N, C-alpha and C positions, 0 to 999 in steps of 0.2 A: 573399465567400462567406457564405451563410446556413446556419446549423446549427440543427436542431430537436431539442430535448431534451424528452421527456415524462416527468414524474414525478408520483406521488401527492403531494398537498399535505402529507400526514403523513409522507412519506418523509424521514428525517433528512438525506439527501443534498440535499434541496431548499434548506434553509437554508444549507448549506455552499456550494452552487453560487451562490446569491445573493451571499454574502460574497466569493467569488472574482471574480465579475463586477464587483463594486463596487471591489475592491482593484486590479484590473487595468484599470479604467475602460473596460470593454467595453460597447458599446451593445447593449441587449437589450430585448426586449418580453415581458412576463409576461401570458400569456393563460390564463384559467382556465375550466373547464367542469365540469359535473356528469356523472358516469357513473351510468346507471340499469340496474337489472336487468330481465329479461324480465317478472318478476312486477309490477314497478312500472309498466311500459308497459301490461300487461294491465289493471291496476286504474285507469289514468288515465281521466278522463272524455273528454279530448281531448288530442292531441299536436301541438305546433307542429313543422312541417317546415322546418328551417333549412338551406338549401343552402350547402355549402362552396365554396371557390374552384375545386376540380377539377370537370371535366366541365361547364364553362360554355360556352355557345354564344352568339354575338352575333345579336340579332334585334330585333324590335319596330318602333317607329315609323320609325326611320331606313331600314327596309327595306320600307316600304310596307304594314305592318300597319295596318289602319284602326281609328280610334277615334272615339268620340263625346266631344266636349269640352264639351258643354253644362253639365255639372256639375263640370268640372275646376277646381281651384283656379288662379286666374290667376297666382299667385306661384310655385307649385311643381309644378303639373300633377296633384297627387293627386286621385283621383276620376275621371280619364279612363276611359272604358269601351270595351274592345275590342269591335268590332262584326263582324269578319270572321275569316277564317283567320289563323293566326299565320305570319309570314314571317321566315325567318332569312337571314343572309348566306350565299349559296350558294358562296362562294369560300374558298379557303385553309383555315386551321386549323379554322374553324367546321364546315365540312362533314366534315372528318376526325374531329372530336370526336364525331360521331354514332355512330361505330363502336366507341367505347371504353367504353360503359356501356349498361345497360338503360334508364337514365333520365338525361337531361341537363336542365340548367336554364338559363334565359335571363332574367336579371334577376328571378328568383324564379318565373317561369313554368315549369311542369314539362312536359317532353316525354318520352313513353314509347315504347318500340318496340312493334311490332304484337303480338307474343305477350303482353307484359305488359298492353297495352290490352285484349286479349281476356279475360285473366284478371280484370281489374278489372271489365269489363262483365258477366261471368258472376256476379260477387259481388253484383250488385244493390245497389250502394252508393247510399244516399240523397244527393241533392245533387250528383251527379256526372254530367257528360256529356263529350263529346269534340269537339274541333274539329280540322280539317285543318291540316297544317303544310306550308308551301311554302318552297322555296329560291329566293332572288332573286339574279339576276346582271344587271347593267346591259345593256340592249339585247337581253335574251333574255326569252322567255316564262317566268314563274315555273313551277317544276316541283314537282308535288305529291310529297311524300315518304311512305314507309310508316311514318310516326311520327304520333302523336296528341298534341295538347295537352290536358291535363286542364283541365276547366272546372268551377268551383264556382258553384252557383246561390245560395249563402248567404254573406252577409258578417256576421260577428259584430259586436256593438256594441264601442265602444272598451274596451280592457283596463282593469282596475282600476288606480288610481294606486298600489296596494300592490304592483304588479309591481316587481321589482328588476333591476338591470343595464340599465335603460332611462333614457336621459337625456331626460327630458320637456322640459327647458329648451331643447333643441336643435330642437324641433319648429317647423315653419313658423309664423311669427307671424300669417299670414293665416287658415289653416285649422286649425292645430294637428294636422294629420293626416300631413303629409309631412316629409321631411328628418330623421326621428328617428334618433338615433345610439344605439348600445348599447355596453355594456361587458360583461365576462364575470366570473362566470357570469351569463347572462340567465335570469331566472325569471319567467315570465308568469303573472299571476293574473287571474281573471275573477270577477265577482260571480255568485252563484247564479242570480239572475234573468236574467242575460245569456246563460245557456246554454239557456234555454227555446227549444225549436224548433231547436236545433243539429242539423246533419246529419252524415253520415259524412264528408263533404268540405265544408269551409268555407274562407273567406279571412278574414284579419284585416282590421280597418278601417284600421289604421295602415300607412304606407309607411316602411320603414327604408332608410337608406343614401344613397348619392350621388345627386344630382339635377342635371341640366342642362336647364333649361327657360326658353325665352323666348317661348313661344306657338307655336313652329314645330316641327311634328312631324318635319320632315326633319333636325333637329339634336338632337332630344330624347333624353335618357337618363334613365330613371325606373325605379327598382326597384319592382316590384309587391309587394303585401302577401303575407306568408307564408301558406302553406296550413296549416290546422288540421284534423286528421283524427282519426277514431276509432281505437282499437286494432285494429280489424278491418283497416283500411287499412295500418297499420304492419306487421301480420302478413304481409300479402300482399307488401309490399316486402321484408321480411326474408327470406321464403321464396324470393323471386326473386333473392336475393344482391345487392340494390341497395346501392351504396356512394356516398360523396360527400355525405352528409347527416348533420346532427345532429338527433336527435329529442328534443324537450323536452316532457315531460308538464306540462300546465298545473296550477296550483293553484286551488282554489275557495275563495273567501273570503266571509265574511259581509258583508252589505250595509253600506256605510259610512253 
């Protein structure tokens, strides 16, 4: 059985709980994150959208989503570029998951329901367009869904090395872009010059998390870069009651 306990790091019960866990030799995992106020989100230049484990649906290359591999890293697949509609597993829990949230994520791709897509479209957000979403089942014609994939036209430069909670040593040795692991709390920083031309909707350059890649799309698993959005986008998601995401305001640092 897994038990989740959430405490403020300055709560005196936090240190007591740690001592009890150690004394009773209980296996435990300490995960830490920052909480931000609405005022801090509003003042942020950009906000990283980090999807949590809930509301995840399975899709991508294994379900016939098409990609251009001409610029993909041969070792980890980072940099492959989606060229068509996004296709998800049309069977089982994945299809059911679409009815549980206004927004679901699929390896960091964001899929939104039709009303939210319409709200985002009316907001005239820079750097954003939409792609169709299909459900795939073997031996059947893929079925178009009334969901839309968010598509960002802008990719930010690599983050500043002054970012924390990022294990840069874990990065792919070939491209330095994929397989990057994180710890908590993660605090992403960008140089001032790297934010020039940033849009309301962008993607990070880096790929975080698990990778399974041998050059064959039929077996590939590759988490895509996080979205990085303006406070205007955060406000729309908040007002829509979207859950299942952690929003991380970026820090701006002086040039190294």
